[in-house]
N, C-alpha and C positions, 0 to 999 in steps of 0.2 A: 635338719640341715640337708638331708638327702633330697628332699623335695625341692628345696631352693636350688640346689646344684642342677637337678634335672630340668627345672624351669629355665635357668640361665642357659644351659646347653641347648635346649630347644629354641630359645629366642635367637641365640647366635647362629644356630643351624638355619633358621628361617631367614635371617639377614643374609647369610652366605648364599642361599638359594635365590633370594631377590636380586642380590648383586650379580649373580651368574646370569640370570634371565635378562637383566638389563644391559649386559655387555656381551652379546652374542655376535656383534658385527665382526666381519672378517678383516684382518689387517695383514699387510705385507711386511715381513721382517727381513732385513738385510743384515747379514753378519759375515764379515770377511768375504768369502766367495759363494756363500750360500744365500739363497732367497727362499723364504718359506711363507706360506699363507696359512693363517690359523685364526680361530676365534680369539678376540681380545681377552676374554676371561681366562682362556687356557694360557695365553702368554703371561698374564698377570700372576696366575697361580704358579707357573713355572719359575718366574722371577722371585716370587715369595719363597718358594722352596730353595732356590739357589742362595738367597739371602740368609735363610735360616741355617743352611749347611755351612756357609762361610762364617756366620756368627758362632756356631758350635765349634768349628775347627779353631778359630782364633781364641775363643774362650778356653779351649783345652790347652792350646799352646801357652797362653798366659798363666794358666793354673800350674802347668808343669814347670815353668820357669821360676815360679815363686817357691817351689818346694826345694 
């Protein structure tokens, strides 16, 4: 089972690397009064991280209310 897990992790890591290499174009981002220029892959990973954090916070709030 350990070898299977390692193989799956390596495949996923490879897919993430391919994804990152294919999305290096620079994009302009406007948010309120700020204007930022960054690689598309960085923006996507930042938004993924924000989404994960929001999901964790909401999950924790729901869990506490059920107790």
